[in-house]
C-alpha positions, 0 to 999 in steps of 0.5 A: 500499499502506497504512503498516500493510503496510509495518509489517507488510513490517518486522516479518516481516523482523525474524522472519526474522532473529531466527530466522538464517534470511538476513543483514540486508543480503540480507535488505533487496536481496530486499524491496526487490527484491521491492516494487519497486511501493511508491512510493519514501518507502515502500521508504525507510521499510521500511528505515530502520525494518528496519536500525535496530531492527536496529541498536538492539537491545540498547538499545531491550531495556533501554528497555523492559524498563525499563517492562515487567513482562515482559522482552523475552527473555521475550514472543512473539517477534512481540511482542518485534519489534514491541514493538522496532520501534515503539518504534524509531519512537519514538525517532528516527523524528521523522516518524512521530507517535507515535499512529501508531506505538502504534496501527499497532502495536496493531492489528498486534498483533490481526491475528497472532493476539495480541488478548489482547496488544493492552493490553499492547502499547496501555499499554507504547508510551504509556507509554515516549511519555510518558517516553522519557527516562525509562530512565536508561543505565546509569551511565558512571562505575560500569559502563564496560562495560554502559554502552556497552553500551546506549549504542552497542549492542553486545553488551557483550563487544565493548564489552570486546574494543574497551577491551582495544586502544584506551582508553574514548575511543577505543573510544565515537569507535568505537563512534560511527563504526559506527554512522553510516549510511554510504551505498554506495560505487562505483567508476569504473573506470579506463578511463572518459573524464571527460567520459563519468563527468561524464556518468554523475555527471549522469544519476544527480542527474537520476534524484535520486540524491545523488551525493559524494567521500570523502575521501581516495580519489578514485576512490570516490564515496559514493551517497545516496538510492539503493536498486536501484544496478542500475537506475541510470545507467552499471550495466549499461553498466560504467561503476562498481562498487559497492566500499569505499574501503577495498577499494581501497585493500587493492588498490592496496596490493598494487602490482599490475602489467601483465602480473602474475598476480594469484590471489583466492583469498576473490574475493567479493563480488568487487569486490577481482577486479575492480580487480585485473583493472584493474591487470594490464592486458589482458596479466595474469592475473587468477584469482578463487575462491570456495568458494561457487556462488551467490558464484562466478556473482555475480562472474561476473555483475560480470566480463560486465557491466563486460567485463573478458577477463583473469578466470578464476573457479574454483571452488575450497576455500581451506583445501585445497592446489591444487598446480598454484597453487604458485609461480604467482603475483606476487600473492596476494589474501587477503581471507580470511574474518573475526569482521566486527567492522568492518562492521558498521554495513553488516551489523547481525546480525552483533554479536548471530550473532558470540561471544567464544567464535567467534573462536578457531575464525576464527582457526585456518580463517585460519591454514587458508587463509592456509597454503596461501595462502603456497604459491603466492606466486612467490619475491619476490612479495606476499601482500595481507593483508586482513580487515574487522575490529579485531581484533588476533588476526586482524589484526597477530597473525596477519603474525607468524604468517605472516612466522614460519611462512612467512618473509614480511618486512613491505613499506611500504605508504605508497607505496600510500596517498593522501599526506593518509590519516591516521593511518597512520603504521604503514602504512611497517610494511607494515600499516594499520587503518583506523577508521571514525571515521578514515578514512571507510571501513569497520573494514578491516585490511590488511598486504602481506607479500614472499616472499623471493627464493630465495639 
């Protein structure tokens, strides 16, 4: 397939995302599966160009608007996204010759019914190619919020939001960390032998995958240059599963013991469920719940692949009370829906879909779920609360509410974390905000709460 066709694939992907018909991380997987017959370099080009254009959209619009007589918001959607992806190639993909990026964009404009705008597309992109540094960023001194917005390509309200909790320099580091490309992480199952693990790693490397370890979470591995995990040696045999280090730390902090009954109330995509089942052992039991039949099917597939027999699945709306589960669990895992501000680097369209006004309803939804979750914990049991966001209203303030409303008390998580984990001062207070630039994880919050035993 020609390079022109791969660009057209990316263009159609960007249009799907702009219409909010699918989430970016799902769309990438669907498209790469559909075009699995392409050469590896072509699939890598599609992924890089799509994700990069989406991630840098605010900056790209800023630079295009500096040289265009028509602002991007007033352009036809196809032309707007064609210019964005072409600008990304010019500014961020050194392997693509400028002439190729410009010429292919002009061809695509004509092919998609915009022959009259070929000159417009050509003029803007040639101007950008010749003057890549002409569009200066907003003044950091005079307008620091706009500077952060354009420099790190986030809506201005997100920059303001982080500045409410962090200093200006810390906010810059945080936003930079969220922009870094972080490879997929996997976790080898606890029962695998050292020899099996080493053989699996060698087989992956022979398949062209580069593997590196995580700085603080020893059982986590990074996979570089990997496009389809399901095809890797060891996957079908259940030797490993996809799991971010932050998710693994959260389950570890729950302190699950062999024989425990665990309830995972918002289980999808299932990584915590699988790890919880390993901790609980065959004597224990883990019940995984989710409201989505499609997500539950994915969990079921992973449970079957991993060969775990101590997991039960239940389709359930976590905001609804289940009388049969009241005070039934030694540990409740409550990884609740959230704004997702901590995973913007993985799910690049979140920052464009989320709004400042949308944060309050999310907090309300979380409390509806937590109100039920609190009732499922046995007296003396543990509630492990977690989110993939960086927002005190969804994190620390929810913990305060749980303690005040239901009599939970914070328990130290220090003994469950790696001894050399940096910036973990709050662990003794029972919670931790993980940050990408400090911990090499998603932006993730976890808190361990104990339900007071009956007197």
